[in-house]
OpenMM code with the backbone's topology and positions (N, CA, C; nanometers):
from openmm import Vec3, app, unit

residues = "MET ARG ARG CYS GLY TRP GLU LYS ARG VAL GLU LEU TRP PHE ASP GLY GLU GLY ALA PRO THR ASP PRO GLU ALA ALA HIS VAL ALA GLN CYS PRO HIS CYS ALA ALA GLN VAL ALA GLN TRP GLY ALA LEU ARG SER ALA VAL ARG GLU THR ALA ALA SER GLU ALA ILE ALA ASP ALA GLN PHE PRO ALA PHE PHE ASP GLY ILE ARG GLU GLN VAL ARG THR PRO MET ARG PRO ARG GLY HIS ARG LYS LEU TRP ALA ALA LEU SER LEU THR ALA ALA ALA LEU ILE VAL ALA ILE SER ALA VAL VAL VAL PHE ARG ASP GLY PRO GLN PRO VAL GLY ALA THR VAL ILE GLU SER CYS SER THR GLU LEU GLU GLY ALA THR ILE ARG SER TYR SER SER ASP GLU GLY VAL ALA THR VAL TRP ILE THR VAL SER GLN ASP ASP VAL TRP".split()
positions = [
    Vec3(6.7009, 8.7782, 12.2149),
    Vec3(6.6591, 8.7555, 12.3514),
    Vec3(6.6678, 8.8843, 12.4315),
    Vec3(6.5778, 8.8958, 12.5237),
    Vec3(6.5790, 9.0119, 12.6115),
    Vec3(6.6825, 8.9946, 12.7206),
    Vec3(6.7400, 9.1045, 12.7587),
    Vec3(6.8367, 9.1006, 12.8684),
    Vec3(6.7607, 9.1141, 12.9998),
    Vec3(6.8124, 9.0464, 13.1008),
    Vec3(6.7501, 9.0587, 13.2319),
    Vec3(6.8424, 9.1395, 13.3223),
    Vec3(6.8018, 9.1652, 13.4437),
    Vec3(6.8795, 9.2481, 13.5353),
    Vec3(6.9878, 9.1730, 13.6110),
    Vec3(7.0082, 9.0454, 13.5827),
    Vec3(7.1025, 8.9645, 13.6573),
    Vec3(7.2384, 8.9510, 13.5894),
    Vec3(7.2607, 9.0154, 13.4746),
    Vec3(7.3842, 8.9927, 13.3975),
    Vec3(7.5100, 9.0235, 13.4779),
    Vec3(7.5106, 9.1358, 13.5457),
    Vec3(7.6321, 9.1759, 13.6197),
    Vec3(7.6649, 9.0753, 13.7291),
    Vec3(7.5626, 9.0305, 13.8026),
    Vec3(7.5874, 8.9352, 13.9110),
    Vec3(7.6379, 8.8019, 13.8551),
    Vec3(7.5790, 8.7569, 13.7436),
    Vec3(7.6188, 8.6297, 13.6840),
    Vec3(7.7611, 8.6406, 13.6310),
    Vec3(7.7945, 8.7544, 13.5691),
    Vec3(7.9313, 8.7747, 13.5190),
    Vec3(8.0311, 8.7703, 13.6332),
    Vec3(7.9993, 8.8340, 13.7453),
    Vec3(8.0912, 8.8378, 13.8582),
    Vec3(8.1174, 8.6982, 13.9132),
    Vec3(8.0134, 8.6181, 13.9386),
    Vec3(8.0406, 8.4862, 13.9950),
    Vec3(8.1022, 8.3931, 13.8925),
    Vec3(8.0755, 8.4126, 13.7631),
    Vec3(8.1407, 8.3288, 13.6626),
    Vec3(8.2900, 8.3585, 13.6568),
    Vec3(8.3287, 8.4858, 13.6777),
    Vec3(8.4696, 8.5241, 13.6760),
    Vec3(8.5397, 8.4924, 13.8075),
    Vec3(8.4674, 8.4377, 13.9053),
    Vec3(8.5299, 8.3973, 14.0306),
    Vec3(8.5302, 8.5060, 14.1352),
    Vec3(8.4490, 8.6080, 14.1182),
    Vec3(8.4434, 8.7179, 14.2150),
    Vec3(8.3623, 8.6795, 14.3390),
    Vec3(8.3047, 8.5661, 14.3372),
    Vec3(8.2274, 8.5197, 14.4520),
    Vec3(8.1548, 8.3921, 14.4151),
    Vec3(8.1124, 8.3207, 14.5125),
    Vec3(8.0392, 8.1962, 14.4871),
    Vec3(7.8942, 8.2313, 14.4531),
    Vec3(7.8338, 8.1544, 14.3644),
    Vec3(7.6948, 8.1858, 14.3303),
    Vec3(7.6034, 8.1580, 14.4506),
    Vec3(7.5171, 8.2506, 14.4730),
    Vec3(7.4200, 8.2310, 14.5810),
    Vec3(7.3052, 8.1464, 14.5268),
    Vec3(7.2206, 8.1026, 14.6173),
    Vec3(7.1082, 8.0188, 14.5748),
    Vec3(7.0166, 8.0919, 14.4777),
    Vec3(6.9863, 8.2210, 14.5002),
    Vec3(6.8976, 8.2875, 14.4033),
    Vec3(6.9637, 8.3023, 14.2659),
    Vec3(7.0960, 8.3258, 14.2626),
    Vec3(7.1641, 8.3403, 14.1332),
    Vec3(7.1662, 8.2078, 14.0588),
    Vec3(7.1982, 8.0997, 14.1275),
    Vec3(7.2012, 7.9678, 14.0642),
    Vec3(7.0622, 7.9302, 14.0148),
    Vec3(6.9612, 7.9613, 14.0923),
    Vec3(6.8238, 7.9317, 14.0507),
    Vec3(6.7865, 8.0175, 13.9298),
    Vec3(6.8317, 8.1424, 13.9287),
    Vec3(6.8005, 8.2309, 13.8154),
    Vec3(6.8665, 8.1803, 13.6875),
    Vec3(6.9935, 8.1383, 13.6942),
    Vec3(7.0632, 8.0880, 13.5755),
    Vec3(6.9938, 7.9616, 13.5244),
    Vec3(6.9433, 7.8788, 13.6135),
    Vec3(6.8745, 7.7570, 13.5716),
    Vec3(6.7418, 7.7896, 13.5030),
    Vec3(6.6766, 7.8998, 13.5410),
    Vec3(6.5459, 7.9342, 13.4854),
    Vec3(6.5539, 8.0309, 13.3674),
    Vec3(6.6550, 8.1201, 13.3631),
    Vec3(6.6627, 8.2244, 13.2589),
    Vec3(6.7390, 8.1704, 13.1374),
    Vec3(6.6738, 8.1624, 13.0217),
    Vec3(6.7448, 8.1095, 12.9047),
    Vec3(6.8571, 8.2032, 12.8581),
    Vec3(6.8396, 8.3333, 12.8770),
    Vec3(6.9438, 8.4287, 12.8367),
    Vec3(7.0705, 8.4093, 12.9200),
    Vec3(7.0576, 8.4036, 13.0506),
    Vec3(7.1737, 8.3866, 13.1382),
    Vec3(7.2363, 8.2483, 13.1194),
    Vec3(7.1550, 8.1442, 13.1002),
    Vec3(7.2083, 8.0095, 13.0784),
    Vec3(7.2885, 8.0049, 12.9484),
    Vec3(7.2394, 8.0745, 12.8439),
    Vec3(7.3120, 8.0766, 12.7172),
    Vec3(7.4442, 8.1526, 12.7330),
    Vec3(7.4407, 8.2609, 12.8091),
    Vec3(7.5632, 8.3378, 12.8325),
    Vec3(7.6672, 8.2552, 12.9072),
    Vec3(7.6253, 8.1864, 13.0113),
    Vec3(7.7178, 8.1040, 13.0890),
    Vec3(7.7752, 7.9924, 13.0023),
    Vec3(7.6931, 7.9320, 12.9174),
    Vec3(7.7426, 7.8257, 12.8282),
    Vec3(7.8432, 7.8826, 12.7281),
    Vec3(7.8130, 8.0004, 12.6730),
    Vec3(7.9049, 8.0619, 12.5764),
    Vec3(8.0373, 8.0997, 12.6437),
    Vec3(8.0304, 8.1561, 12.7636),
    Vec3(8.1537, 8.1933, 12.8340),
    Vec3(8.2361, 8.0694, 12.8668),
    Vec3(8.1693, 7.9616, 12.9052),
    Vec3(8.2414, 7.8375, 12.9350),
    Vec3(8.3118, 7.7829, 12.8115),
    Vec3(8.2445, 7.7873, 12.6967),
    Vec3(8.3065, 7.7392, 12.5724),
    Vec3(8.4270, 7.8267, 12.5363),
    Vec3(8.4136, 7.9568, 12.5515),
    Vec3(8.5258, 8.0470, 12.5228),
    Vec3(8.6430, 8.0217, 12.6168),
    Vec3(8.6128, 7.9998, 12.7446),
    Vec3(8.7200, 7.9768, 12.8414),
    Vec3(8.7954, 7.8475, 12.8106),
    Vec3(8.7224, 7.7432, 12.7729),
    Vec3(8.7912, 7.6173, 12.7419),
    Vec3(8.8700, 7.6289, 12.6113),
    Vec3(8.8194, 7.7050, 12.5140),
    Vec3(8.8942, 7.7243, 12.3885),
    Vec3(9.0231, 7.8015, 12.4143),
    Vec3(9.0188, 7.8986, 12.5018),
    Vec3(9.1395, 7.9753, 12.5349),
    Vec3(9.2404, 7.8875, 12.6059),
    Vec3(9.1947, 7.8016, 12.6937),
    Vec3(9.2872, 7.7112, 12.7629),
    Vec3(9.3560, 7.6168, 12.6648),
    Vec3(9.2813, 7.5686, 12.5644),
    Vec3(9.3404, 7.4768, 12.4669),
    Vec3(9.4439, 7.5465, 12.3784),
    Vec3(9.4160, 7.6690, 12.3399),
    Vec3(9.5116, 7.7407, 12.2532),
    Vec3(9.6306, 7.7926, 12.3319),
    Vec3(9.6177, 7.8058, 12.4619),
    Vec3(9.7277, 7.8575, 12.5425),
    Vec3(9.8391, 7.7549, 12.5593),
    Vec3(9.8087, 7.6285, 12.5397),
    Vec3(9.9116, 7.5252, 12.5532),
    Vec3(10.0105, 7.5403, 12.4380),
    Vec3(10.1378, 7.5484, 12.4713),
    Vec3(10.2396, 7.5672, 12.3672),
    Vec3(10.3082, 7.4349, 12.3375),
    Vec3(10.3398, 7.4182, 12.2121),
    Vec3(10.4089, 7.2970, 12.1700),
    Vec3(10.5586, 7.3139, 12.1960),
    Vec3(10.6234, 7.2070, 12.2309),
    Vec3(10.7666, 7.2094, 12.2557),
    Vec3(10.8307, 7.0913, 12.1832),
    Vec3(10.9548, 7.1087, 12.1479),
    Vec3(11.0298, 7.0025, 12.0816),
    Vec3(11.1065, 6.9265, 12.1893),
    Vec3(11.0782, 6.7992, 12.1962),
    Vec3(11.1471, 6.7152, 12.2951),
    Vec3(11.2878, 6.6837, 12.2441),
    Vec3(11.3741, 6.6384, 12.3352),
    Vec3(11.5120, 6.6062, 12.2966),
    Vec3(11.5170, 6.4973, 12.1898),
    Vec3(11.4238, 6.4037, 12.1945),
    Vec3(11.4235, 6.2954, 12.0960),
    Vec3(11.3791, 6.3453, 11.9584),
    Vec3(11.3015, 6.4529, 11.9527),
    Vec3(11.2536, 6.5067, 11.8266),
    Vec3(11.3507, 6.6062, 11.7632),
    Vec3(11.4478, 6.6536, 11.8382),
    Vec3(11.5344, 6.7601, 11.7892),
    Vec3(11.6141, 6.7228, 11.6646),
    Vec3(11.6734, 6.6012, 11.6535),
    Vec3(11.7485, 6.5692, 11.5313),
    Vec3(11.6631, 6.5768, 11.4046),
    Vec3(11.5393, 6.5273, 11.4107),
    Vec3(11.4516, 6.5343, 11.2930),
    Vec3(11.4157, 6.6787, 11.2618),
    Vec3(11.3913, 6.7573, 11.3643),
    Vec3(11.3591, 6.8991, 11.3451),
    Vec3(11.4775, 6.9723, 11.2827),
    Vec3(11.5968, 6.9467, 11.3326),
    Vec3(11.7155, 7.0154, 11.2827),
    Vec3(11.7519, 6.9690, 11.1418),
    Vec3(11.7236, 6.8419, 11.1090),
    Vec3(11.7481, 6.7928, 10.9725),
    Vec3(11.6633, 6.8701, 10.8715),
    Vec3(11.5424, 6.9014, 10.9063),
    Vec3(11.4573, 6.9806, 10.8168),
    Vec3(11.5133, 7.1198, 10.7939),
    Vec3(11.5654, 7.1809, 10.8995),
    Vec3(11.6266, 7.3136, 10.8849),
    Vec3(11.7515, 7.3044, 10.7993),
    Vec3(11.8358, 7.2052, 10.8263),
    Vec3(11.9600, 7.1871, 10.7502),
    Vec3(11.9298, 7.1653, 10.6017),
    Vec3(11.8277, 7.0878, 10.5717),
    Vec3(11.7912, 7.0614, 10.4318),
    Vec3(11.7476, 7.1899, 10.3615),
    Vec3(11.6718, 7.2738, 10.4292),
    Vec3(11.6254, 7.3992, 10.3688),
    Vec3(11.7398, 7.4975, 10.3491),
    Vec3(11.8379, 7.4957, 10.4384),
    Vec3(11.9517, 7.5868, 10.4254),
    Vec3(12.0411, 7.5443, 10.3097),
    Vec3(12.0613, 7.4169, 10.2927),
    Vec3(12.1519, 7.3678, 10.1890),
    Vec3(12.0896, 7.3689, 10.0495),
    Vec3(11.9592, 7.3680, 10.0406),
    Vec3(11.8927, 7.3675, 9.9098),
    Vec3(11.9043, 7.5060, 9.8484),
    Vec3(11.9625, 7.5162, 9.7287),
    Vec3(11.9732, 7.6491, 9.6674),
    Vec3(11.8351, 7.7001, 9.6272),
    Vec3(11.8225, 7.8292, 9.6329),
    Vec3(11.6954, 7.8900, 9.5954),
    Vec3(11.6773, 7.8839, 9.4444),
    Vec3(11.5548, 7.8605, 9.4030),
    Vec3(11.5255, 7.8624, 9.2608),
    Vec3(11.5217, 8.0064, 9.2136),
    Vec3(11.5854, 8.0344, 9.1019),
    Vec3(11.5791, 8.1713, 9.0521),
    Vec3(11.4372, 8.2034, 9.0053),
    Vec3(11.3972, 8.3201, 9.0344),
    Vec3(11.2642, 8.3629, 8.9934),
    Vec3(11.2728, 8.4186, 8.8521),
    Vec3(11.1883, 8.3722, 8.7661),
    Vec3(11.1939, 8.4082, 8.6251),
    Vec3(11.1461, 8.5490, 8.5956),
    Vec3(11.0646, 8.6044, 8.6800),
    Vec3(11.0059, 8.7346, 8.6509),
    Vec3(11.0969, 8.8508, 8.6902),
    Vec3(11.2010, 8.8246, 8.7682),
    Vec3(11.2894, 8.9341, 8.8101),
    Vec3(11.3563, 9.0009, 8.6911),
    Vec3(11.4064, 8.9198, 8.5985),
    Vec3(11.4761, 8.9767, 8.4830),
    Vec3(11.3789, 9.0536, 8.3949),
    Vec3(11.2575, 9.0038, 8.3822),
    Vec3(11.1573, 9.0729, 8.3015),
    Vec3(11.1251, 9.2101, 8.3601),
    Vec3(11.1027, 9.2168, 8.4925),
    Vec3(11.0700, 9.3443, 8.5561),
    Vec3(11.1888, 9.4400, 8.5503),
    Vec3(11.3092, 9.3874, 8.5632),
    Vec3(11.4270, 9.4735, 8.5545),
    Vec3(11.4391, 9.5316, 8.4141),
    Vec3(11.4157, 9.4495, 8.3131),
    Vec3(11.4242, 9.4978, 8.1747),
    Vec3(11.3146, 9.6010, 8.1466),
    Vec3(11.1950, 9.5763, 8.1966),
    Vec3(11.0859, 9.6725, 8.1763),
    Vec3(11.1149, 9.8048, 8.2470),
    Vec3(11.1696, 9.7995, 8.3658),
    Vec3(11.2022, 9.9227, 8.4390),
    Vec3(11.3100, 10.0021, 8.3662),
    Vec3(11.4122, 9.9327, 8.3192),
    Vec3(11.5196, 9.9996, 8.2473),
    Vec3(11.4685, 10.0601, 8.1174),
    Vec3(11.3825, 9.9894, 8.0473),
    Vec3(11.3257, 10.0409, 7.9228),
    Vec3(11.2392, 10.1637, 7.9492),
    Vec3(11.1589, 10.1608, 8.0537),
    Vec3(11.0742, 10.2751, 8.0870),
    Vec3(11.1591, 10.3961, 8.1235),
    Vec3(11.2669, 10.3766, 8.2007),
    Vec3(11.3539, 10.4885, 8.2380),
    Vec3(11.4219, 10.5474, 8.1144),
    Vec3(11.4687, 10.4613, 8.0236),
    Vec3(11.5336, 10.5108, 7.9017),
    Vec3(11.4344, 10.5864, 7.8143),
    Vec3(11.3114, 10.5401, 7.8080),
    Vec3(11.2088, 10.6074, 7.7296),
    Vec3(11.1762, 10.7449, 7.7878),
    Vec3(11.1686, 10.7547, 7.9184),
    Vec3(11.1413, 10.8840, 7.9824),
    Vec3(11.2552, 10.9817, 7.9562),
    Vec3(11.3795, 10.9361, 7.9665),
    Vec3(11.4951, 11.0229, 7.9407),
    Vec3(11.4956, 11.0678, 7.7949),
    Vec3(11.4667, 10.9778, 7.7023),
    Vec3(11.4678, 11.0130, 7.5602),
    Vec3(11.3589, 11.1150, 7.5278),
    Vec3(11.2401, 11.0954, 7.5793),
    Vec3(11.1309, 11.1900, 7.5538),
    Vec3(11.1632, 11.3259, 7.6147),
    Vec3(11.2203, 11.3272, 7.7347),
    Vec3(11.2574, 11.4543, 7.7992),
    Vec3(11.3623, 11.5272, 7.7175),
    Vec3(11.4619, 11.4552, 7.6657),
    Vec3(11.5665, 11.5191, 7.5854),
    Vec3(11.5086, 11.5761, 7.4564),
    Vec3(11.4172, 11.5058, 7.3933),
    Vec3(11.3557, 11.5564, 7.2703),
    Vec3(11.2757, 11.6825, 7.2985),
    Vec3(11.2010, 11.6843, 7.4071),
    Vec3(11.1194, 11.8014, 7.4400),
    Vec3(11.2076, 11.9219, 7.4716),
    Vec3(11.3160, 11.9001, 7.5446),
    Vec3(11.4019, 12.0117, 7.5844),
    Vec3(11.4808, 12.0663, 7.4663),
    Vec3(11.5379, 11.9791, 7.3840),
    Vec3(11.6279, 12.0237, 7.2778),
    Vec3(11.5619, 12.0310, 7.1400),
    Vec3(11.4334, 12.0190, 7.1305),
    Vec3(11.3645, 12.0144, 7.0025),
    Vec3(11.3812, 12.1427, 6.9221),
    Vec3(11.3529, 12.2572, 6.9821),
    Vec3(11.3540, 12.3826, 6.9072),
    Vec3(11.4862, 12.4558, 6.9143),
    Vec3(11.5722, 12.4189, 7.0017),
    Vec3(11.6981, 12.4906, 7.0167),
    Vec3(11.6755, 12.6201, 7.0928),
    Vec3(11.7804, 12.6983, 7.1059),
    Vec3(11.7648, 12.8236, 7.1810),
    Vec3(11.6840, 12.9251, 7.1012),
    Vec3(11.6004, 12.9955, 7.1709),
    Vec3(11.5192, 13.1001, 7.1086),
    Vec3(11.5986, 13.2301, 7.1055),
    Vec3(11.5802, 13.3115, 7.0011),
    Vec3(11.6513, 13.4387, 6.9977),
    Vec3(11.6033, 13.5310, 7.1099),
    Vec3(11.6974, 13.6023, 7.1657),
    Vec3(11.6662, 13.6920, 7.2752),
    Vec3(11.6150, 13.8228, 7.2174),
    Vec3(11.5028, 13.8696, 7.2634),
    Vec3(11.4438, 13.9935, 7.2134),
    Vec3(11.4656, 14.1095, 7.3085),
    Vec3(11.5641, 14.1018, 7.3951),
    Vec3(11.5844, 14.2064, 7.4945),
    Vec3(11.6547, 14.3285, 7.4364),
    Vec3(11.7154, 14.3181, 7.3200),
    Vec3(11.7906, 14.4315, 7.2648),
    Vec3(11.7086, 14.5145, 7.1673),
    Vec3(11.5821, 14.4896, 7.1589),
    Vec3(11.4965, 14.5667, 7.0692),
    Vec3(11.4520, 14.6926, 7.1415),
    Vec3(11.4707, 14.8064, 7.0780),
    Vec3(11.4280, 14.9344, 7.1361),
    Vec3(11.2959, 14.9707, 7.0710),
    Vec3(11.1946, 14.9793, 7.1510),
    Vec3(11.0638, 15.0127, 7.0975),
    Vec3(11.0435, 15.1629, 7.0918),
    Vec3(11.0826, 15.2335, 7.1947),
    Vec3(11.0694, 15.3796, 7.1947),
    Vec3(11.1672, 15.4367, 7.2953),
    Vec3(11.2023, 15.5635, 7.2758),
    Vec3(11.2884, 15.6327, 7.3713),
    Vec3(11.2533, 15.7810, 7.3676),
    Vec3(11.2721, 15.8447, 7.4827),
    Vec3(11.2422, 15.9887, 7.4923),
    Vec3(11.3266, 16.0472, 7.6040),
    Vec3(11.3339, 16.1777, 7.6094),
    Vec3(11.4085, 16.2469, 7.7151),
    Vec3(11.3356, 16.3729, 7.7559),
    Vec3(11.3646, 16.4186, 7.8776),
    Vec3(11.3067, 16.5433, 7.9264),
    Vec3(11.4097, 16.6552, 7.9289),
    Vec3(11.5278, 16.6293, 7.8757),
    Vec3(11.6316, 16.7307, 7.8698),
    Vec3(11.5987, 16.8291, 7.7573),
    Vec3(11.6111, 16.9573, 7.7879),
    Vec3(11.5811, 17.0581, 7.6855),
    Vec3(11.6973, 17.0668, 7.5879),
    Vec3(11.6664, 17.0672, 7.4608),
    Vec3(11.7662, 17.0800, 7.3563),
    Vec3(11.8419, 16.9523, 7.3262),
    Vec3(11.8050, 16.8403, 7.3861),
    Vec3(11.8743, 16.7142, 7.3613),
    Vec3(11.8029, 16.6398, 7.2503),
    Vec3(11.8819, 16.5679, 7.1716),
    Vec3(11.8242, 16.4835, 7.0668),
    Vec3(11.8624, 16.3387, 7.0948),
    Vec3(11.7763, 16.2493, 7.0565),
    Vec3(11.7980, 16.1064, 7.0816),
    Vec3(11.7950, 16.0336, 6.9486),
    Vec3(11.8933, 15.9461, 6.9303),
    Vec3(11.8946, 15.8561, 6.8152),
    Vec3(11.9161, 15.7153, 6.8683),
    Vec3(11.8491, 15.6183, 6.8087),
    Vec3(11.8672, 15.4783, 6.8495),
    Vec3(11.8728, 15.3917, 6.7250),
    Vec3(11.9527, 15.2909, 6.7320),
    Vec3(11.9596, 15.1935, 6.6230),
    Vec3(12.0084, 15.0603, 6.6785),
    Vec3(11.9794, 14.9547, 6.6036),
    Vec3(12.0221, 14.8197, 6.6406),
    Vec3(12.1103, 14.7658, 6.5298),
    Vec3(12.2195, 14.7025, 6.5663),
    Vec3(12.3098, 14.6460, 6.4665),
    Vec3(12.2632, 14.5056, 6.4291),
    Vec3(12.3266, 14.4477, 6.3301),
    Vec3(12.2908, 14.3126, 6.2867),
    Vec3(12.3293, 14.2073, 6.3899),
    Vec3(12.4284, 14.2387, 6.4773),
    Vec3(12.4697, 14.1443, 6.5808),
    Vec3(12.3784, 14.1476, 6.7019),
    Vec3(12.2773, 14.2330, 6.7024),
    Vec3(12.1838, 14.2410, 6.8133),
    Vec3(12.2220, 14.3417, 6.9182),
    Vec3(12.3136, 14.4326, 6.8866),
    Vec3(12.3542, 14.5340, 6.9829),
    Vec3(12.2687, 14.6580, 6.9587),
    Vec3(12.2022, 14.7047, 7.0646),
    Vec3(12.1195, 14.8247, 7.0548),
    Vec3(12.1979, 14.9428, 7.1108),
    Vec3(12.1887, 15.0557, 7.0413),
    Vec3(12.2625, 15.1743, 7.0824),
    Vec3(12.1657, 15.2913, 7.0897),
    Vec3(12.1773, 15.3701, 7.1970),
    Vec3(12.0975, 15.4918, 7.2135),
    Vec3(12.1952, 15.6075, 7.2302),
    Vec3(12.1859, 15.7079, 7.1395),
    Vec3(12.2725, 15.8268, 7.1462),
    Vec3(12.1890, 15.9440, 7.1935),
    Vec3(12.2395, 16.0075, 7.2965),
    Vec3(12.1760, 16.1316, 7.3427),
    Vec3(12.2762, 16.2437, 7.3157),
    Vec3(12.2334, 16.3379, 7.2352),
    Vec3(12.3208, 16.4480, 7.1995),
    Vec3(12.2692, 16.5765, 7.2638),
    Vec3(12.3586, 16.6424, 7.3367),
    Vec3(12.3226, 16.7661, 7.4066),
    Vec3(12.4067, 16.8784, 7.3459),
    Vec3(12.3553, 16.9969, 7.3458),
    Vec3(12.4349, 17.1091, 7.2912),
    Vec3(12.5570, 17.1323, 7.3780),
    Vec3(12.6621, 17.1949, 7.3237),
    Vec3(12.7885, 17.2169, 7.3915),
    Vec3(12.7734, 17.3107, 7.5104),
    Vec3(12.6723, 17.3915, 7.5088),
    Vec3(12.6541, 17.4896, 7.6177),
    Vec3(12.6050, 17.4235, 7.7454),
    Vec3(12.5430, 17.3076, 7.7355),
    Vec3(12.4832, 17.2436, 7.8531),
    Vec3(12.5809, 17.1549, 7.9280),
    Vec3(12.7007, 17.1337, 7.8790),
    Vec3(12.7949, 17.0452, 7.9458),
    Vec3(12.8610, 17.1232, 8.0598),
    Vec3(12.8737, 17.0720, 8.1723),
    Vec3(12.9343, 17.1397, 8.2875),
    Vec3(13.0785, 17.1113, 8.2969),
] * unit.nanometer
topology = app.Topology()
chain = topology.addChain("A")
for resn in residues:
    res = topology.addResidue(resn, chain)
    for name in ("N", "CA", "C"):
        topology.addAtom(name, app.Element.getBySymbol(name[0]), res)
């Protein structure tokens, strides 16, 4: 449906901002768009009024209401069967992760340290000689020998 230019005026008088004038009332009676809007707003307003009513417990109804609460409090809860299953699955998954991690970490053992290997050595001291060797225990030794005349 097409909108007409009377929507704002019709909305205002429907909300109680003023009494409908004769031209507005005549327009709502003739315009199908405005008549449909007014009918829809009226239905919404009555639905809101119906839902706004709150239920209350009368004094005569209170014992029956409280008996229902008392019955629910005293009834023990049924154990849920899936709790134990999920707990067992979680524990199994955690143990599996720990076992796999331990195997990965300790699988090969410690690797030998290659820091004591001497690949090359040299000096810029004149008349000095260098000797290097590594023992079976992994100790590397570098000897620098200088002539007796160069010692201060």
